Residue, then its C-alpha position, 0 to 999 in steps of 0.5 A: m578495490t577502495t583504499y583509505r586514500d580513495a576515501g580522502v584520508d592519506i595516512e602517509a601525509g599524517e606520518e609525514t606531518v608527525r615527522r615534521i613536527r616532532g622536533l618542534a615539539r621536543e624543543t619545548f620540553t621542560p624537565g617535567v616531560l616524561t614522554d616523546i611525541g607519539a605516545f598514547g598519552g603525554l606524561f608530565a611529572l609535577d615538581t610538587a616540592s616547589y608548591t605547598e598546596p599545588v592546584l592545577v588550572s586548565s583551559i581549552d580554547g580555539v582561535g575562531t574564524k581568524l583561521k579564515v584570514a590565515v587561509r585567505v592570506g596563506k600565512h599559517d605560522t602565527v595562528g598557533e602562537d595565537l592559540v597558545n597565548h590565548c590559553v596561557n592568558d586564561i590561566a595566568v589571570c588565575g595566578a597560574r604558570p603554564l606547565f604543558f599544552l596539547d593541540y588539536f588540528s583538523t582538516g579536510t585534506l592534510r597538507p604537511a607543510v601547512a600543519e608544520q607551519v601551525v605547529r611551529g607557531f605552537a612551539k614558538a609560543c610554548r617556548e616563550n611561555g615556558c610551556a611544554l608542547i607534550g602532545g596533540e591530535t591531527a585529524e583528516m576528515p574529508d567532507l567535513y571541511r571545505p578545501g584548504d580549511y582547517d580548525l584548531a583547539g588547544c588545551i593548557v594545564g598550569v599550576v598555582n599554590r592554593s593560597d596564591i589563587v587570584d579570583g577577584s574576591a578581594i576587589e573593592e569599590g574604588d579600586y582602579l582598572l588599569g589597561l594593558p594594550s592589545t596587539g589587535l583583535h587578538t582572537n575574537g570578533y573576526s566574523l564581524a571584522r571579516k564581514v566588514l573589511f572583506g566587503r570593502f577590501v582585499a587582504g593585500d589592501t593598505p588603507d591610509e588608516l592603517g599606516g601602510e599595514s595591509i588588511g591581512e597583516a593587521l588582522l593576523r597580528v599575534h594575540r600576545s601573552y600577558l604572563d610576564p606582567i601578571q607574574a610581576l604584579l603578583a610578585e609585588g602584591v599590587a594586583r587584586g584581579f585580572a581580566h583577559i579581554t576576549g569575547g564579550g569585550l571589556e565589560g563582559n570579561t571584567r564582570r567575571i571577576i568583579p564581586e557581586g554588588l560592584r561593577a567596572a565603570f569604564e572611562w571609554d575616552a581614557w585611551k585612544r582606540p587603535a586604527l583597526f577598530r576605528l576602521i571596522q566601525e567606520v566602514g561597517g557602520v557598526p554601532e558603538e554597543d556592538m563594538r564594545r561587546t565584540f572587540n577588546l578595543g585596544v585593551g587586552l588585559v585589565v588589572v584591578v589594583p587598590e588606589a594605594q597601589r596604583s602608582r606602584a603597579l604602574a611603575v612595575l609595568g613601566a619597568l617591563g616596558e608595558p605602557a599601561f593606562t587607567v581605563g576606569r574604576v570599580a564602582a557600586a552596582 
């Protein structure tokens, strides 16, 4: 007799995981949520009365090989935050507010305690962003993953009035590029960072360059959400566009919103590059071009503002405690 467990799939572990995470998800529920965790589909009632012409905005993403660092360190409660915040930023730069989030957690051998930690991170970030965690999928797939490994994906849906969509079309030559600091690598460049740093250090090492922080801690810094500063700038009408700096770096991501015939002219010496990026470049001998194309280099969000609104934008950000700085201008291509 051969059972499903003999084949590597533990149904009881799946049921235990659902038991552990149901309460975490419920803590994120907003008034629009109509179903509990475990239903075939998550139902959400959009408050259309709050919008004149609501447009749904969606995005899906993962956290890449940052998961390898989480597994190496044995810390799994922050990668869920990374994923939610990354997805929130991707729709926030379009002017949208998040409504709900769904996750996908897949692994070779399901460990309920690990899954619970991951979902705890999802729930924390969802609460902080006013976003409901309304469902997801947990998949146990032996032979597909190495022992201890797992993968994550997340899908987010938000809403914005059609008239309030931010697409960069209003950007003009001479506009300023303001940078908001990142907390670290966020969720991009980890294949290169791991190859360089774990070729020299172990996760618990604390090189002088990091001021007492360990390699593992520095690499697991949470990808931050920019929802609040984005919404504050939009409320004041002082921003023409936003770029969430992910894979492709500053130039690659700002190019996605700059109108044809224009370009983002960055002043690369205008801000101090954080120690973690300097350490990666020095230890690995990484060419500057690769650094710029791979990492955010300390700038997680670029805000495009007209010259006349630059001071006001900086004041709005300053009131939020955001240490924004000028990183360049919009120039002719």
